[in-house]
N, C-alpha and C positions, 0 to 999 in steps of 0.2 A: 503493499500500498505508500503511495505517495507520502510528501509529508505534511498536506492537510489533501481534504476529500476533495476530490474532481467534481467540476461539472454538474450536470443536474443531480445526484447524491447529493452532494454540498449543498447544493439550495435547498434542495428537500429537507433535511434533518434541519440545516439551519433553521427554515420556518416553521416548522413543528418545534424546536426548540425553545420557541419566542412565543408559541402559542404554550408550550409544555412550563414554562417556567414560573407563573404567574399560579398556575392549579396543580393540584394534584393529580386531575383525572384530567385527562383528554376528553371531550363528547367525541360521538361516535360521526356526528355530522363534520364535526373540524377536521376530523384526518379520514374521509370518506368513510371509510369499513373499519374504522376504529384501531387502524392494523398498522403496524409499520414493518417492513419485511427487512429480514437482516440483512441485507444483502444494503440498504438502508441508515444503516445503525453506523453509528462509532463503535468501534472494533476493540475493545481494551483486554489487554494479555495482566494476568495479576502475578509480578514477581514476589512471592510469600504470598502463601493463600490461608494461612491458618493464623489462629486469635483476629488480631487488629487488621490481618490482612481480609479476613472473612471477612469482620463486617464494613471494614472501606469497598469493596467487592459489591458489598448488598446496598449499599449507598450508590455507588453509581450506577448499579442496574435499577433503581426506581424509577430513573428516567427511561420513557417509550423508547430513549433514542438510542438506548446503549445495550450492547449484546456483548455478553464476554464471550470469549473466545481461544481464551486459554490460560492454564493455570501453571504453575513452577513452584512448588516448596521441595525441600531437602528432606522433610520428616513426611511421609504419607499419614501419618499418623493425624499430625497438625492440619494437613489437606482434605480430610475425610469430609468434611462439613461444606467449604467449598466445592468439591467433586459431587455432594451431592446436590448441592445448589443448583449449579450449572455442569449437568450431564453432559452436556454436548460439547464441552471446551476441551479441547486437547490438552494431556494434562503430562507434563513434565517436571525434571530431577534441578535440572542445569540450566541458568537462563541464558548461558551463551547458547546453546543447541534450540532451546525454544528461540531466541535471537533469531537464528540462522534460518529454522525451517518456518516461522510464522511470518517473517519479516513482510512479507508481499500480502499476509491476513492482517493485519492489525495496523491500527492507527495511534494508537495511547498505553502507556503503559501505568500501572500503578503498582510502584516498589513500596514494600512493607513487610521486610526483613531485621531480622537484628541490627546495629546502627554500624558495626565494622564491615556491613557490605551494602552499603545506601549506596557509597560513592560512586563503585565498581560498576552497579547493575542499572545503578541511574543515569550514567556518563556512556556506558552502551549500548542502550535505548537513543539515548538523544542521538549520538552518530548516525544513526540509522535514522533518524528523520522523524522517531516519535515523539509524543506531546507525555508528558511525565509529570504526575503528582509521587511525593515521596516523603514518606511521613517524617516525622521530627523526633530528633534534630536530622537536620537536612544531611549532616556526615558525623564522620566519628571525630575527625580531627579540623584545624585550620586547615592547613591548604587542602584538602578538600572541597572545604566550603569554595574558598577561592579558585579553583580549577572548575567548579559546576556553577560559579557565576558567569564564568569568561564563557564556559559552555553557553550560558544563555542567550548569552550576543552572537556567538557563531552561528548556532544551527536552528537559533530561529523558529522553538516549538512552545508552545502553551508549556508553562510549567504553573506549578502550585505546591508548596510545602504545607503537612497535615498538620498544623495548628486551626483546629478549628475557629476559634475564637477570635482570628483574625478578620470572621466574616460577619460575625455575631453586631449584633444594633448595642449591647454596650459599650466596644473601644469608640464606636462614632458618638456615643451620646456623649461620653468620656472629652472626647474631642472636642467638641462643640462646645463642653461647659469651660476647658481650656482655654478655646479662642476667646470665650466671651471675657473672661478678663476674672473669672470667679475667682480663682485661686492665686492669682497673680503670676509671679514666675517663680518657678518651679527651680530649686537647688537640690533635694535631696528625694529618695526614693526607696523605699523600704521593699521586700517582697520574700514571699516563703511560701512552703508548702508542708505537708504532712509526709513527703517520700523522702527517705524509701521504705516500701510497705513487703521487701524482697531482702533476702541478707547482703549484708554491707558487713566491713570492716570484719572480715574471716580470714587467716591464711590460706595459701595457694591449696586445696585441693588435692589428695593424692591416692593412691590405690589404685588397683587393675580391673576394671570395668568392662565385660564385653558390650560392643557399639551395638544397638537395636538393629535389629534387621530393617525395619522401615524407615531407620535415617542413614542418609550418606552424611557421615562425618566430614571426610576430606572437604565435600561440598561448604556445610556449614562452615567450616572455617576460615575458606574463600580464601583474602587475604593475609590474614593472619598469618603469626607463627605454629607451624606445624605443631599440637601437641597433643597429649592424649585425650581420649575422649572419657569424660567426667558426667554423672548425672546433677551433679551441682550445676552446668552451664545450661541444660536447655531442660525442657521447652520453655522458661521465663526467664529465670535466675541470671541470666547472661547480663542484664543491667545492670549487675554490684561490681564487673570484673571487667577492669581496665582493657584486656584485650578486643574485649565485643560488644562493650557499654559505655556509658557518657554519664555514670552514676544518677544520681537525685537531678542534678545541676541540668545535666543531658533530656533525662525524662520531661520534666514539668517546664524546663525555664520557659520554652518556647509556646508554652501556653499563657505561664503567669507575667512572664516579663514583656511581651509584646504590646501594651500599652505603653510603656515607657518608650522605648524604640520608635514606636509607629506614632504616636504625638508629639514627642520631646524634640528638639534642632541636636539631637547627637548622632553618630557614626562608629566611630572607634572608641575604646577604650583607650589610655596612653596610660595607664596602671593597675594591678591588679595585687590585692594582698588577700589572705584568709587566717581565719581559727579552723583547726580541724579537730574531733575527737582521734586520742592516741590509739593506736591499732599494735599494741604493747607486744603479741602473739607474734609479730613480723621481725621485731625492731632486730632482732638479732643474726638473721641471716648473714649469711656472708654476700649475697648479693643487696645493694643499697635499693630492689624494687620491689616496692611492694604492688601487690596483685588486684587490690580487692580496693573499693572508693572507700573512702570514711565511712562510718553509721552517723554523723554529723557533723556542716560546717555551718562557716559565717563567711561570706566571699563580701568586701568591699572593690568594687572598679569604681574608676572614676572616668568621669567622659569631660570632654574639652568640648563646650558647646558650637556646633557649626556655625552661629548667630553671634556669636565674638564675645559670648555676653558672660564668661567666666565657665565656669566648671559644675557639671551635675555629678553630687555622690550618691551610686544608687550602690544599696546593701542588699544581698541573697544569706537565707538562712533554710538549714532545711535539717530533717533527721528528726524533728519536733522542737527545736530552737525556735523562737520567735522576736522580734521587734518590740521593744517597750509598746505595751497599749497607750495611745496617745488618749490623755485627757477629755478629747472632745466626743471620746466612744461612751456611752450609758455602760454601765456594768453587766447587764443583760442583752446589750449591743453585740451582733456576731463581730468579731473580727477578721472580716472575712469571710471564705464558706471552709467546708472537710476538706477540701483539696489545697488550698491557700489563697493570696490576697497579692495586693499591691496599694502601698501606700505612698501617694503626690505630698510631699508637703511645701505647700508656694509662700510668698510673701504673703500675701491675702487670705490664705487659710490649707483646708486639706481634702483631700479625696480620695474615699477608699472604694476599691474594686474587689471583686471575687476572682476565683480562679477563671482564666479566660476572660478576663476582664470584663466581667456580667457586674450587673447591679452597683453602677459607679452612684455615688451619693457623697454628698458634700458632710462636712463636720461641724459641726452636730449636725444630727441625720436632719432636727426641725429645718435647716436650713434649704432643705427642699422643697419645704411649701413656704416658707419666708420669701426666697428670693425668689427671683423670674425665670426659670428656665431658657435657655435659649433656643429660637426654632431650630427644624432639621433641617440642617442645610449640606451633609453629607447622605448622598446615597447611600441607601441601605441594600443589605443583598436578600431578597424574599426567599430565594431559592436556595439559601445554603450555600456551605465551603464545594460539598464536594459534584453538586449540578451546575454552581457557578464555575468550576473549572469544565462539566461537561460539555456545558454549553459554547466555554472561549475556543476547546477543540475545534468543535465542531465550527464556528465561526472564522477558524483562522489563526495562527500569527500574527498579531496587529490589528484584530479586528473587535477582540474579544479582550473581557478581564478577569484579573486573577488579584486576590487580596494578599495572596504571597506570594508573589510570582520569585523565581531564583535571585531577579536583579533587587530585591529588597531583602529573601529570603537567605541568601548566600552572605552576605555581609553581617544582618543579625545573627545568624549561626558562628560565622568568626568572632563575636563580640560577646557570645556566650564561652563559648568553648573558650574564653582568655580564662574566664575562673576557673576550668578545670587545671591550665596551667599552673595555677596557682597553690590548689588541690597537690596537684601531684607532685610540684616541687618542694610543699613542706613536708611530703609523707619520706623525704628521700632521706635515707639515714647511710650513718656508717659505720657497720658494728666493729670496724676494728680501731676506731678512737675510743678516748676512755672519755673523758668528760661527756656530761650528759648535754651541755650547748652545742659540742662541735659535732655530736653524733648527729644533730638535725643540720642537713646541708642546707635546702631550700626555705626556714621562716625569714621567708625576707619581701618586703614590696619588689614586685615584678616588674620593670619599666618596659612598656610595648611600643615597639615600630612600627606601625599597623602596615604602612608603603611595604616594608621589606619582610612581613611578617617575622620578628625576630624580637624576643629579649635580649635589651642589651644590658643587662647589671647581672644576670647569671645565666653561664652560655650551659650548665646540665638542663635548663629548664625546656631547649629550643631541641630537644631527639622527641618533645610531644607537640609540637608544632605538624610535625609530618612525618608520619609509621613510615619503616621499612615495609614493604609488601613481599611475600617470601614468591618464588619462583616460581613465574606463570601468570601472573599477576601483574598489571601496570594499572593506570591512570594519566594517560596521557590525550591532550586533544587534538 
């Protein structure tokens, strides 16, 4: 299939999408017999068909203009539900084989694999001219995020990162409140999550374990360093291991910190520092590399404002840690929601949001009634994050709109992952040194050169900017 749909097929489903964007069920009299032929649909392949991949594919399939034509998953157990939902879709274990065999039959790919294979799968699809929807965080490391940002410019396909709150009403309302001047100039933001809700802070797993027959372990490891299978990594707990996941920050910051990056005049932080929960069980290893993300962390990022009005201080808390509760919030009022929240502190007031930027409210909350709220000036996304991408794919590159295209999501992901440089540096220890202060190598503020993607004052941290792929895997534009 070509980069965009051709001729009458494109026109047909574009018109159908325009009708379908505003209603859940398209009336029969609008679409003739009420049926869109499979040949006239946006053909989507799913790379990562289990868990979140299954729910993503099901969300796309709610459009009458979508056909799920191929599925790929390294674990047959995880893929079982999608295979049942989409029995006509061809099934593969290796996404490279799927793309080669299906390249003339697909228009777009949904990528919902563990973090460490996001970039290689996404770029491979883009290089074939396929539109891509990639789950958050966009990539595993900063270099990969920069590559996918450049790829979006080069290959000119429709892109979207899977941070659904980016298409929500909440972040748009929050931006209108900010632009109306109700909280003044924001100089400080606090954001937090209840994650991790999976094991963190563990020593490297050991033992000999047989690989389940349904799992291709070599493909699951992908570009990461080859190591023995262990059930501690799959199917879900990979998030807590640096080789595969990006910790609580990578999991949730794309949802919770999106309003900060979307609303305020910032791009790249120039420094990062953190505090973490100790992981004493790993401290005395001969290696100074700790494999698992910490149980809890606090990260401080400093952003020069792009409008030259000073700096913005952004703090992140996870593992049950929270910022101080604002005095303006009543003792029984919710501080964010169960998943987390975000607090803007400005020269004229404070603005509190839940996870996904939902439910923005001034503090004290009585101001929401006492103040005149600004009118809606920012276009809403009634079709939601998933179908917005579908409709943009149908319209073609440059004609449709997505809330989190890689031109936005790439720099945003870089910004977030800078926090993990601070965490991983702070976790570096040298067991051969005697003094406690000497053992901790990287507990310092990291100074960041965003243009060159380099920490300038602690070179050991730069190993985490771009990881080394094992033989057979590359990421080249």
